[in-house]
BAFI-3210 file (N, C-alpha, C; in Angstrom, 3 decimals, decimal comma, padded with zeros to 6 digits):
// residues 168
n [1|2|3|4|5|6|7|8|9|10|11|12|13|14|15|16|17|18|19|20|21|22|23|24|25|26|27|28|29|30|31|32|33|34|35|36|37|38|39|40|41|42|43|44|45|46|47|48|49|50|51|52|53|54|55|56|57|58|59|60|61|62|63|64|65|66|67|68|69|70|71|72|73|74|75|76|77|78|79|80|81|82|83|84|85|86|87|88|89|90|91|92|93|94|95|96|97|98|99|100|101|102|103|104|105|106|107|108|109|110|111|112|113|114|115|116|117|118|119|120|121|122|123|124|125|126|127|128|129|130|131|132|133|134|135|136|137|138|139|140|141|142|143|144|145|146|147|148|149|150|151|152|153|154|155|156|157|158|159|160|161|162|163|164|165|166|167|168]
n.u [-042,255|-043,728|-044,835|-046,828|-048,307|-049,235|-050,563|-053,502|-055,235|-055,306|-056,572|-055,088|-053,923|-054,242|-052,902|-050,749|-049,553|-048,862|-047,035|-044,814|-044,201|-043,305|-040,885|-040,124|-039,153|-037,559|-035,123|-034,460|-033,598|-030,749|-027,094|-025,262|-021,847|-018,638|-017,508|-014,695|-012,372|-011,016|-007,924|-005,140|-002,047|001,066|002,823|005,964|008,989|011,084|013,772|013,489|012,708|014,452|017,174|019,965|021,181|021,524|022,502|024,447|026,506|025,908|023,386|023,965|025,655|023,424|021,674|023,606|023,860|021,090|020,563|022,337|021,007|019,444|021,235|021,754|019,872|020,935|023,319|023,907|022,060|019,616|016,194|013,782|011,398|011,854|013,628|012,723|010,733|012,429|014,114|012,019|010,966|013,076|013,652|011,847|011,643|014,272|013,942|011,606|012,984|015,571|013,653|012,743|015,015|016,220|014,084|012,962|011,017|009,024|008,135|005,022|002,984|002,801|005,378|006,514|005,280|006,287|008,790|009,763|008,753|010,499|013,154|012,885|012,845|015,183|016,671|015,470|015,563|018,436|018,357|017,155|018,633|021,296|019,870|019,369|022,323|023,412|021,276|019,405|016,428|014,408|012,559|009,891|008,506|008,505|006,123|005,469|007,453|007,126|004,675|005,721|006,496|004,029|002,555|004,534|003,723|000,880|000,853|002,080|000,255|-002,731|-004,925|-006,837|-008,232|-009,299|-008,137|-007,334|-008,689|-008,438|-006,134|-003,653]
n.v [-001,545|-000,369|001,479|000,334|-000,698|001,255|002,872|004,861|003,050|000,480|000,684|002,719|005,527|008,629|011,058|010,231|008,444|010,262|011,350|009,560|009,508|012,095|011,388|009,602|010,807|012,932|011,650|010,221|012,548|013,366|013,527|015,976|016,621|016,268|019,188|019,819|017,887|015,677|015,175|012,569|013,286|012,381|009,854|009,813|008,630|005,942|007,159|009,824|010,189|008,815|009,748|010,502|009,029|010,842|009,974|007,620|005,972|005,298|004,511|001,533|000,573|000,367|-001,335|-003,761|-004,350|-004,962|-007,220|-009,011|-009,429|-011,666|-014,089|-013,367|-015,364|-018,057|-017,976|-016,058|-016,996|-015,810|-015,842|-017,200|-015,947|-013,415|-012,912|-012,834|-011,046|-008,453|-008,293|-008,099|-005,637|-004,442|-004,386|-003,462|-000,833|-000,354|-000,074|001,365|004,002|003,558|004,206|006,697|008,230|007,287|008,155|011,097|014,307|013,756|011,502|008,930|006,982|004,983|004,284|004,997|002,243|000,198|000,826|000,333|-002,512|-003,551|-002,945|-004,561|-007,017|-007,729|-007,623|-008,946|-011,437|-012,079|-011,904|-014,790|-016,133|-015,837|-016,620|-019,122|-019,828|-020,178|-021,583|-021,025|-021,158|-018,881|-019,385|-020,653|-018,608|-016,676|-015,130|-013,569|-011,901|-009,801|-008,609|-006,226|-004,880|-004,423|-002,750|-000,620|-000,160|000,415|002,856|004,398|003,704|004,275|001,761|002,274|004,532|004,056|004,645|007,504|009,696|009,136|011,066|012,681]
n.w [-016,409|-013,994|-015,274|-016,946|-015,009|-013,654|-015,564|-017,016|-018,450|-017,427|-014,622|-012,981|-011,583|-013,495|-012,904|-011,616|-013,517|-015,296|-013,948|-014,367|-017,169|-017,060|-016,085|-017,297|-020,074|-019,030|-018,165|-020,612|-022,250|-023,708|-022,609|-021,494|-023,226|-020,882|-019,995|-018,748|-019,009|-016,483|-016,578|-016,114|-013,751|-015,826|-014,670|-012,762|-014,148|-012,551|-012,391|-012,300|-009,566|-007,945|-005,574|-004,020|-001,790|001,880|004,021|003,493|004,193|007,307|006,602|005,493|007,353|009,423|008,010|007,802|010,698|011,003|009,284|010,598|013,028|013,322|014,026|016,388|017,937|017,740|018,396|020,811|022,118|022,872|023,265|020,919|019,840|021,226|018,792|016,567|016,985|016,939|014,948|012,858|013,168|013,348|010,516|009,365|010,392|009,089|006,413|006,006|006,505|004,673|002,438|002,507|002,112|-000,341|-002,253|-003,462|-003,590|-005,874|-005,729|-005,959|-004,404|-005,480|-006,202|-003,531|-002,223|-004,030|-003,892|-000,751|-000,652|-002,209|-001,145|001,202|000,584|-000,012|002,345|004,266|002,952|003,401|006,274|006,579|005,852|007,263|009,803|009,293|008,745|010,883|012,822|013,655|011,940|010,431|008,885|009,360|010,436|008,801|007,546|009,758|009,942|007,969|008,560|010,084|008,261|006,646|007,782|007,592|005,146|005,363|006,321|003,807|002,176|003,609|003,182|001,448|001,861|003,980|007,092|006,571|004,193|001,293|-000,730|-002,567]
ca.u [-043,227|-044,474|-045,692|-047,757|-049,454|-050,214|-051,393|-055,425|-056,471|-055,836|-057,158|-053,922|-054,236|-053,605|-051,863|-049,264|-049,236|-048,314|-045,612|-043,579|-044,009|-042,422|-039,673|-039,180|-038,793|-036,372|-034,300|-034,043|-032,788|-029,300|-026,535|-024,007|-020,211|-018,310|-016,806|-013,379|-011,767|-009,167|-006,370|-004,393|-000,643|001,674|003,294|007,064|010,139|011,755|015,137|013,032|012,485|015,593|017,787|021,476|021,118|022,063|023,584|024,711|026,857|024,483|022,263|024,608|026,138|022,256|021,310|024,162|023,535|019,669|020,742|022,428|020,144|018,930|022,409|021,156|019,131|021,398|025,027|024,118|020,940|018,362|014,769|013,684|010,620|012,784|014,616|011,719|010,404|013,418|014,953|010,815|010,340|014,380|013,721|011,059|012,223|015,273|013,737|011,359|014,521|016,030|012,838|012,843|016,265|016,720|013,041|012,645|009,422|008,560|007,546|004,044|002,581|003,548|006,810|006,872|005,411|007,209|010,614|009,404|008,841|012,209|014,012|012,586|013,033|016,955|017,145|014,468|016,149|019,420|017,810|016,540|019,636|021,859|019,400|019,910|023,429|023,710|020,912|017,657|016,040|013,723|011,625|008,186|007,419|008,674|005,267|005,691|008,642|006,505|003,883|005,833|006,298|002,464|002,226|004,828|003,106|-000,345|000,982|002,235|-001,491|-003,610|-005,985|-007,117|-009,238|-010,023|-007,510|-007,796|-009,543|-007,192|-005,515|-002,527]
ca.v [-002,264|000,448|002,192|-000,634|-001,138|002,787|002,997|004,904|001,898|-000,752|001,231|003,344|007,252|009,395|012,102|009,396|007,928|011,706|011,942|008,563|009,437|013,004|011,184|009,021|011,902|013,547|010,141|010,081|013,776|013,440|014,340|017,009|016,334|017,392|020,443|019,680|016,654|015,510|014,028|012,523|013,830|011,331|009,022|010,493|007,449|006,047|008,346|010,998|009,910|008,578|010,720|009,658|009,233|011,378|008,901|006,512|005,309|004,813|002,993|000,615|-000,360|-000,218|-002,742|-004,744|-004,670|-005,515|-008,308|-009,966|-009,880|-013,429|-014,451|-013,533|-016,522|-019,180|-017,652|-015,572|-017,335|-014,881|-016,189|-017,056|-015,138|-012,304|-012,206|-012,715|-009,926|-007,271|-008,144|-007,679|-004,241|-003,554|-004,183|-002,182|000,596|000,138|000,225|003,480|004,994|003,795|004,484|008,081|008,632|007,331|008,938|012,697|014,820|013,699|010,265|009,134|006,436|003,691|004,525|004,535|001,096|-000,606|000,674|-000,449|-003,836|-003,863|-002,404|-005,108|-008,129|-008,474|-007,341|-010,571|-012,698|-012,060|-012,289|-015,697|-017,022|-015,387|-017,558|-020,769|-020,259|-020,111|-022,413|-020,704|-020,638|-017,575|-019,772|-020,787|-017,184|-015,659|-014,070|-012,449|-010,752|-009,284|-007,804|-004,761|-004,179|-004,360|-001,666|000,531|000,198|001,192|004,368|005,254|003,768|003,353|000,948|002,625|005,691|003,377|005,137|008,562|010,188|009,194|012,443|012,465]
ca.w [-015,968|-013,612|-016,022|-017,152|-013,415|-013,286|-016,656|-016,831|-019,049|-016,666|-013,585|-012,555|-011,945|-014,564|-012,756|-011,213|-014,356|-015,499|-013,358|-014,405|-018,070|-017,210|-015,618|-018,340|-020,548|-018,273|-018,402|-021,939|-022,736|-024,172|-021,214|-022,592|-023,476|-019,942|-020,658|-018,730|-018,347|-015,463|-017,376|-014,866|-013,979|-016,403|-013,739|-013,175|-013,929|-011,343|-012,593|-011,902|-008,046|-007,017|-004,812|-003,920|-000,054|002,661|004,852|003,129|005,725|008,501|006,312|005,165|008,717|010,342|007,223|008,190|011,796|010,620|008,515|011,365|014,167|013,675|014,933|018,344|018,457|017,372|019,100|022,146|022,854|023,244|022,872|019,598|019,913|020,875|018,230|015,386|016,747|017,266|013,617|011,737|013,978|012,840|009,072|008,529|010,583|007,880|004,933|006,146|006,455|003,150|001,341|003,037|002,270|-001,653|-002,798|-003,730|-003,161|-006,892|-005,591|-005,431|-003,564|-006,103|-006,062|-002,024|-002,125|-004,569|-002,910|000,511|-000,665|-002,974|000,083|002,246|000,329|000,456|004,216|004,936|002,530|004,147|007,632|006,951|005,426|008,556|010,690|008,660|009,336|012,774|013,461|014,496|010,880|010,761|007,856|009,754|010,679|007,797|007,793|010,915|009,892|006,835|009,332|010,454|006,976|006,509|008,584|007,098|003,651|005,743|006,311|002,948|001,235|004,577|003,288|000,244|002,636|005,836|007,819|006,271|003,051|-000,053|-001,752|-003,184]
c.u [-043,932|-045,413|-047,119|-048,857|-050,189|-050,679|-052,940|-055,833|-056,367|-056,036|-056,208|-054,608|-053,678|-052,745|-050,511|-048,238|-047,986|-047,106|-044,340|-043,312|-043,261|-040,807|-039,143|-038,722|-037,263|-035,039|-033,436|-033,213|-031,362|-028,145|-025,616|-022,723|-020,211|-017,545|-015,544|-013,309|-010,908|-008,429|-005,710|-002,870|000,406|002,925|005,208|008,502|010,898|013,221|014,739|012,766|013,440|016,394|019,047|021,492|022,154|023,231|023,710|025,376|026,176|023,747|022,950|025,122|024,496|021,695|021,975|024,065|022,042|019,801|021,192|021,984|019,317|020,047|022,376|020,856|020,342|023,390|025,364|022,955|020,140|017,309|014,729|012,251|010,891|013,267|013,774|011,450|011,097|013,582|013,415|010,649|012,000|014,210|012,817|010,916|013,398|014,751|013,013|011,886|014,865|014,926|012,761|014,227|016,544|015,495|012,781|011,373|008,415|007,738|005,822|003,739|003,001|004,714|007,180|006,855|005,973|008,759|010,301|009,501|010,290|013,730|014,091|012,881|014,623|017,552|016,465|015,187|017,678|019,086|017,788|017,622|020,820|021,297|019,266|021,319|023,710|022,385|019,542|016,738|014,502|012,212|010,156|008,034|008,059|007,425|004,952|006,407|008,163|005,272|004,258|005,827|004,781|002,042|002,969|003,903|001,769|-000,097|001,335|000,255|-002,186|-005,225|-006,913|-008,573|-009,751|-009,486|-007,433|-007,927|-008,329|-006,717|-004,810|-001,149]
c.v [-001,446|000,917|001,475|-000,522|000,385|003,944|003,146|004,120|000,859|-000,070|001,909|004,655|008,050|010,557|011,401|008,747|009,022|011,880|010,778|009,238|010,881|012,739|010,366|009,714|012,429|012,420|010,118|011,282|013,019|014,150|014,862|016,599|017,512|018,222|020,693|018,064|016,001|014,480|014,334|013,091|012,390|011,305|009,461|008,795|007,687|007,128|010,023|011,781|009,694|009,699|009,561|010,188|009,995|010,709|007,462|005,340|004,503|003,988|001,582|-000,317|-000,190|-001,631|-003,789|-005,366|-005,599|-006,837|-009,638|-010,370|-011,109|-014,167|-014,377|-014,954|-018,062|-018,995|-017,223|-016,300|-016,787|-016,083|-016,468|-015,937|-013,709|-011,821|-012,058|-011,614|-008,395|-007,146|-008,491|-006,373|-003,617|-003,233|-003,226|-000,954|000,865|000,408|000,978|004,322|005,177|004,342|006,244|008,655|008,521|007,670|010,444|012,901|014,123|012,265|010,075|007,815|004,708|003,362|003,952|002,907|000,254|-000,328|000,274|-001,893|-004,692|-003,772|-003,628|-006,214|-008,800|-008,301|-008,912|-011,410|-012,792|-012,430|-013,960|-016,607|-016,965|-016,590|-019,250|-021,144|-020,912|-020,985|-022,515|-020,166|-020,301|-018,172|-020,352|-019,467|-016,241|-014,498|-013,356|-011,388|-009,785|-008,365|-006,317|-003,922|-004,054|-002,868|-000,563|000,584|001,152|002,582|005,057|005,169|003,277|003,170|001,390|004,012|005,126|004,003|007,093|008,840|010,010|010,131|012,129|012,180]
c.w [-014,834|-014,252|-016,598|-016,019|-013,750|-014,454|-016,566|-017,173|-017,923|-014,879|-012,817|-012,581|-012,652|-013,649|-012,089|-012,480|-015,363|-015,171|-013,892|-016,119|-017,922|-016,505|-016,208|-019,709|-020,069|-018,354|-019,889|-022,709|-022,857|-023,167|-022,396|-022,326|-021,831|-020,386|-020,236|-018,260|-017,950|-016,570|-016,269|-015,246|-014,587|-015,004|-013,872|-012,773|-012,716|-011,306|-012,091|-010,605|-007,305|-007,057|-004,389|-002,041|000,868|003,594|004,561|004,056|006,700|008,020|006,106|006,069|009,273|009,495|007,789|009,587|011,774|010,191|009,735|012,633|014,309|014,307|016,032|018,791|018,776|018,421|020,453|023,024|023,660|022,607|021,673|019,029|020,023|019,729|016,332|015,850|016,787|015,397|012,667|012,360|013,396|011,599|008,576|008,994|009,510|006,790|005,064|005,612|005,606|002,231|001,407|002,238|000,312|-002,149|-002,791|-003,573|-004,759|-007,026|-005,457|-004,611|-004,205|-005,984|-004,810|-001,911|-002,563|-003,942|-001,623|000,133|-001,660|-002,319|001,176|002,138|000,653|001,818|004,545|004,346|003,332|005,599|007,683|006,428|006,939|009,409|010,246|009,102|010,450|013,292|013,677|013,128|011,306|009,766|008,192|010,064|010,015|007,233|008,946|010,640|008,645|007,814|009,412|009,013|005,884|006,985|008,342|006,119|004,305|005,737|005,289|001,837|002,536|003,992|002,403|001,094|003,485|006,956|007,756|005,018|002,322|-000,506|-002,049|-002,820]
res [m|w|a|r|i|a|h|p|d|v|g|g|d|p|a|h|f|a|q|l|d|h|a|r|r|i|l|l|l|p|v|p|a|p|i|f|v|a|v|p|k|p|r|a|g|w|s|q|v|l|q|r|p|k|h|l|a|a|l|v|i|t|g|a|t|t|i|s|l|p|a|l|a|g|l|v|g|v|p|f|t|v|v|v|a|v|a|a|l|a|s|a|m|w|v|a|w|c|v|r|e|i|l|n|r|n|a|d|r|g|h|r|i|a|a|l|a|l|c|w|l|p|i|a|c|a|q|v|l|v|s|l|v|v|g|a|s|l|v|p|v|l|p|l|l|a|l|p|l|v|a|v|v|a|t|v|n|p|g|a|g|l|w|r|p|v|g|r]
***
């Protein structure tokens, strides 16, 4: 369309038309095939990234403590908002620690994020069950329990480059 407007037969400038024609010829040149094609490194399987935790007993004890935190609202009378905040932070910290314990250096971001979710889910479900048993249900504030987990996941994959450049 631009060539039609700039063509000398319709009153366009011949020098300008020659530049357009030259640009068109360059754009129509065949593109050489790439010499080097980056082949992505195959992803390690779970069996290659899992390791035995060094502090298994401490993980179990702190996990059980994290699960029992919602009981504070029903049994001791701690304000509900305090219980929610403490339970959410404790579960996120426990999950981050657990993932560091069970994954080795071969784990990539995908392994870490999946492990975070898989470790957090049973803790959060157990906290909700404990809260239901003691009569201080965490069900209405379940999304708030997930906020610290979201922050932990963001440290693993910070917004796909929003906080820092995405590398390996």
